[in-house]
C-alpha positions, 0 to 999 in steps of 0.5 A, a space after each residue: 500499500 502506497 504511503 501518502 506524503 506526510 503533509 497531504 495526510 495532515 491536510 486531510 485530517 485537519 480542516 480549517 476555514 480559510 478566512 479572506 484577509 484585507 490586502 497588505 497596505 503600504 504602511 503595514 509592516 513587513 518583516 524580511 530576515 536574511 536581508 543582508 544576503 542575496 535573496 532577501 536583499 533583492 526582496 527588500 527591494 522588490 517590495 519597496 519598489 512596489 510601494 510598501 513603505 514600512 519594511 524591517 530588514 533584519 540580518 546579523 552581519 553589520 550593515 556595512 557588509 550587507 549586499 543590497 542595503 535599501 534606503 528607506 527601510 528599517 535595517 536591524 543588525 540581530 541574530 535571529 537564532 536567538 529567541 529574544 531577537 526574533 520577538 523584537 524583529 516581529 513586533 507589529 508585523 503583518 507579514 513576515 518572511 524568513 529567508 535567514 539561514 546559515 548556507 552557501 554552495 555545495 562546498 559550504 553545505 557539505 562541509 558545514 553540516 552542523 552550521 547548516 542544521 543549527 539554522 533550525 533554531 532561526 525558524 522555530 523561534 521566528 515562526 513562534 514569535 510571528 505567531 505571537 505578534 499576530 502576523 497574518 502571513 509567514 513565509 519560509 524559504 525552504 530548498 530542493 535539498 529537501 528532496 529524497 536524495 535516492 531519486 537524484 542519482 542520475 544526471 538524466 534525473 526526472 524533474 522532482 515533484 513536490 511529493 518527492 520529499 516523502 518517504 524522506 531521505 533529505 540532503 544531510 545537514 541542510 536538507 534535513 533542517 529545511 524538511 523539519 522546518 517546513 513541518 513546523 510551518 505546517 503545524 502552525 497552520 494546522 494547530 494554531 491557524 496562522 497562514 504559513 507558505 513554503 517555497 522550495 528554492 532551486 539554485 538561485 543566481 543573479 547580481 548582488 549575490 555571493 561570488 567568492 569566498 566559499 559560499 558561492 554557487 555554481 553559476 557565480 563561481 564559474 563566472 568568477 573563474 572565467 573572469 580570472 582566466 581572462 585577467 591572468 591570461 591562464 587558459 585553464 579552468 577547474 571544475 568540481 566533479 566530472 561536469 556531468 552532474 545537472 541542476 536547474 537554476 533560477 534567476 533572481 527576479 523570478 525568485 522574488 516575484 514567485 515569493 510574492 505570488 506564493 505568499 498571497 495565494 490562500 490555496 498554498 497555505 502550509 503547502 511546500 511548492 517548487 520555485 525554480 527553473 525547469 531548464 536543466 543544464 550540466 555543469 560542463 554546459 553551464 561553463 559553455 554558457 558562461 563562456 558565451 556570456 564572456 564572449 570568448 573566442 575559444 573555450 578554455 581548457 578544462 580540468 576536473 577535480 574529482 575530490 571536490 563536493 559535488 552533491 547529487 548527480 542531478 536535480 530539476 524542478 517539476 513545475 506542473 504544480 506552480 502553473 496549475 495554482 499560479 498560472 505562472 513560473 519562473 521564465 528568465 532563460 538561463 542564457 539571459 540571466 547568465 549575461 547579466 550575472 557575469 557583467 555584474 561579477 565582472 564589475 565586482 572583480 574590477 572594483 576589488 582589483 582597483 582596491 575598492 571595497 566590494 561584497 562577496 557573501 
């Protein structure tokens, strides 16, 4: 007998009346954690550009180190793994977007699993603080790392559906933290009636992201390596793994728009949903696209580090559900997104070379 996913069983056993909320007003307080980082920083800017005037941006890093500080918002330097800080952060909040986490690219999440697991403290305290503050909506940024790794052993992987997280066999450390935090969000709706929303991100990239220092993801890392090769005249480049592993990559503009759409769709309360591109690419082909963005006359000579962290063999997003519910999906092509990302990282690289301060994550 097939076993239904946990969250499907829970939805059937607990029936709640979904009350219609008034639309969020321009002066309602929106709280966004992790705002000194890549995705949350762009989310702050997105809501600011939409006309929301009362935004509280939070990150534990000093403001000087924030990637994308946005003028006109309340910026707090607080560590939201601390319960007291979470209560301060959520005071008066109408909507809370929790994107704070200790994470990075594959090199980070494979080597620092304890740090990744400790991020469960953030969501545990934040969701409770949001509930106590009377927030109407709470968004949690989950990850495709929550999916069953047994389904990701082939580079020619089938796209992962939301139900593929169960039976659970998440990626060690980071993936298990995300899966458990999803459950917290589901129970706060089932037991306490707070509207929670969960998006499983698939490899977000773009300008104003981490591009050096060990936490960067593959698109940014390859952009930087190509820029370094051009700058030094060295025609060699080293890839982690054998280049055959596959992923899909979502451009940042699609990501923040998707967060907004998901959090304001009551059909998705306490329901994990994929937020990612379904354009599957191998790491070899990703490098080719970066070389094209750089307008190289000839490809670099490739070397492969088979001892480097590589992650699962293949992972892609099945967007059937998001298209069905939202009639929308991420649409920026990888080629277009990489051109913009490459140019931004090239600018940062040249600024650093000139002795100017830049952020790297």
